Every structure is written in C-alpha cells, then in structure tokens.
N, C-alpha and C positions, 0 to 999 in steps of 0.2 A: 390580816398581815399581810405586807404588802410581798409579794416575790420578787427576788430578782433574777433580773437576766443576765448570763453570759453573752456575750460576741465571739463568735470566729468566723472564719471565713472557707467556704465552700466555692464551686464551680468558678470563681473568681469573682464570687459575693459576698456581702455580709451579712451570718446568718445566728439568730435570736434563739436560747434555749433555755430554759430554767437550772439556775444555780443545779437545785435539787431533781433532774433529769438524767439520773444515771444511766439507764437504762436504753433510751435515745438522746439527748442532747449531746452527752458529754465520749460517746460512743462515735458521736459524730464528730465531734474538738478534736478527737486521738488517733480521726482517720481510721476507724478502725469498724464503722458500721457496713454492714450490708455488701462489704467488697466485690466479690465475685458479681455477685445481680446485681451492684454499678454498673460494671464493668460491659454485662449483657443487654442492661439498659441503653445506655450509651452511643452501643452500635445500635438496638434496634430502632432508633430514635433519630437516623440518619436518612436522610431526605422522606419527613412527616413530617404536614403541618397542623391537623389538632387532633390530638387527645387528652385522655382525660385520669386523673387521679385520684378517687372513688377511699377514703378514707387518706385524708393529705397528711393527717396529723399535724405537726408543725411546719410542715412543707419541704424535707428533705428532696423528695425523688419530684417535686413541683418544681420548685430554684433545678435543677435540673433538666426538666422537660424543659424551662422557661428560654435555658441558655440553649435550645437548638431545637424549639418546635414554634412553628407560627404561634400557634391559641394553645393555651393550658385551658381543663376546668378544673378546680380543683373543687372537690368537696368533704365536708370534715363536719359532722355535729356536734361534740364538744366544743363549748362554750371557751372555752377555758385553750383549748388547743388553738377552737378557731383564730384568737387573738393574736397570737402568736404567728401563725400563720399571715396573718394579715399585715402584724407588722412585718416578716419578709421579705412582702413581696410588695409593700409597699412603700418601707423603706430604700428596696434597690429597685422603685422607679419600673416595676413591669407590667409594663400597660401591656403585655399580650395575656397578661393571665387574667381570671375570673375568677373568683372566689365565691362559694357557696356553702353556708354553716344550714345545712342538710344534710340526712343522708341517705342513699341512694337505696332502694328496696323494690320490693313486686307490683307495690301501689301506693296510691297516697295515703297515708294514714299518720299515727302518733304514737310511735315506738317508746319504749323508757331505754335510755341511756346507762346501762351499769358501771358507773364508775371503777376506775383501778388510784385508788388515789397511793400506792407507789411506782405503779407504772404507766404513763400516759400513754402506752404506747395499747396495751390492753384492756380496754374500758369495751363495750359491746351491749348487741341492742340485743333486748331479749324483754321476756313476762313480768321478769323479777320486780321488785320497788328500784327505781330510779330517778333519771332526768325525763323530762319528755321531751320530745325532740321531734321536729316534721319529717316526714317520709314521702321522699318522693320519685316515682319512676326515672330512670335515665333518660328514657326514649322523652318522655317529657319534660324534662331537662334541656334536653339538646334537641328538639321538633328544629329549632331553625340551624340546623347546622347538615352539609348535605352528604360529608360525606366523616369519619371517623377513624383514626388511623391505627390507632393506641388505645388501650385502657388498663390502667392498677388497678387491682381492687385490693385492698386488704381492711374487712372488716370481722379480724373475728372470729369467722363461723359465719357473718351476713350474707358471704358470699354466693352462695346460691337464688337469694334472693334477690340479690345485684342482678346475676344473671337473666330472671327472668324479667326481670326491670328493666333490661337494655337488648332482649330478644330478638327483634326488629332489626335494632342494628346493627350486630351479632349477625343475620342473617345476610341485610343488604352490604354489609361493608367489610366482612371477613377482617376487625381488626385483629392484631396480637394481641393478645389477652395475658396479662402476668398476672396472678392470683395466690395468693398467701394460704399456706395452709399449713395445720399445727399438729402433729403426730403424737407429741406424745403428750398432748395435751386431751385428748376423746381414746372412749379404750374401742376398742376394735370396732366392734357393729356401729357406735355412731361416727365412726371417722369414711366405713364403708357407706351409711346412711347418706354420710355428707360427702360423698364425694361422687355417689352413683346421683344426688341431684344439680352434680352440678354437669355430671354427664350426658343424662337424659335431655339436655337442653342445647347442648352442641355438639356432642358426637356424630351429630347427621351431616354435620359440615363441612365434611371433611379437612378439619384440622389434625395436626400430627401434636400429641404433647408430650415433654417434658418438664424433667424436674432440672431444677435451674443447679443448684446447688453442683451436682453430678454427672447433670448428661442422662442421664438412662431417658429412653424413652419407652412413653405410656404403646402399648400393643395392640391393635384393638382389637384383636383374638379374645385375649383373655378382661383385657377393660382395668378397671377402675380397681382393682384389686394387682396390678402391677403397680399401683403406687404407695401400696401400703408397706414399705420393707422394713422389717424386724429388724435389720440391723443395721438399720442406717437410719433411727427415728431423729427425727430431727424436733426444734422449737421456732416456729415463725421460719419456716422454709420456704419460698418461690416456684410455681412452677408455671409454664409460659404453654400459650395453645396457638398455632403460629399456621395459617392456609398451607395448603399440601404445596402447592404454586411454587413456594416461598423458601422451601426448605432447605435447598442447595447453598443461597447465603447466611445462612443461618450454620447449619454447621458446617461453612466456611468461617463464620465465626470464633465457633466453639475449639477449633483447632489451638487456638491463637492461646488458650489457656487448663490446656494440657499438657 
C-alpha cells in the first residue's frame, strides 16, 4: 500500500512526513516537537562546522543542522525513514548533508532493527527478530574528518554502543554531545546500567552533563544517579555533555529559557 506524504515548512525549508506519523511528523507540522531541545540545539550550532546526526529518523534535526553547519552527516538505519530523510535532503538541495543508511555502533557488524509499527521514532537495535541492518563505528565513518563539533545521538537505548564506536573522536575533539534518554521506559537497575555504560566512556574527559528539559547539572561526586529523578520521569528527554571550558557560554544561553 502506497504511503501518502504530507508537506510542511521547518527552518525555512520544505519538510515531508507520513500522513499517519502522529508521533513525529504531525507534531513537527504543528510546531510542537521538542521545542526546548530545538532552541538549545540552535544555540549550540552557532559557529560550528562539522556535526553528526545519529538516528536522524526523517530529518528534523538534520535540516536544522544543515541550516547552520558547514557539513552534516546523517545516519539512519531504518530504510523507510531513510527514504523520507533522503527526500527531505534532496528536495531542499542540501549539498552540505551526507546521508547514510547505516547504524552507528561499537563495531562493524550486522544487527537486527526491531521496528515499531505505530511509532516511526521508536524502532531500535537488538537481538530479537527484526530487519538486518549494517552497523559501523563512527570513527570509521568519519575517518576523513579532522574535527567534529557536535554529535546528536537518538538511538532508543543504543547510545552506549554509539559512544564506544566514537570514543577516539570524543577524546580528540571534545564535541558537544546531545543524547536521548527515556527513564520512563526502563526499570531502575536497567536505567542505571545504561547510564553507567555511557559515563564510563566519557566521564574522564572533563565534560559537564545537563538534563536538557530542566537544566539540572549532573554532579561528578554522585555521578549517574543524579540523572534518575523519580518525580520528573520523562519519555524521550535529552541530556547533553559539554567540555568544561565552554560551560559559561552554555549557562548564558540557558538563562534565556528560565
């Protein structure tokens, strides 16, 4: 059955989405999609050159990045989402965007993509039965790039593996990191283990960590447990890590939204 695509405008560009995509596409069309995260991302994209969108989906953040950065790499393993992402990039003639139908991970391998029929933004990699997709290390994908300024990672729980495959880039370039996390979708211990897997790979690089939606800073003394806030459980929140020397600029930008 042919899927009908609708068109709206974002960031001064045409944007296509599936008519039945009520979780992402329709919210974008209404201007109600991750409003705070979008403002914060726009601020962090000032004066950057090379950025990466891991888990690009149909291209919302890819188009935002393309409007501000010199070069964008957008990775999306889901073939259906990738085709819409491709349309959004090509129809806007975005020559500064490289799109790749591949997943980022800890090593080169074939993984299963478990698709969510109702929510195009909730497909994830795992060991269950699914669609086979290629997985590559970001270090290999970006081997010809000498400096990465920002990496956004939204991979439905696969973020630690992406970090492992990008660790040399993170250590070398200290890029700003935007990572999605969904505490409401995890049991306590699983969530803590997920966060520890991320922390152990980037905690030693003098990053400061913040929860995007409420600006809470993660304290190095108590570590990952500060991120698990039971009275503010969210689905699909973002948190970001930024090098300590750039923190004053970030805090100044936060004051605009409080």
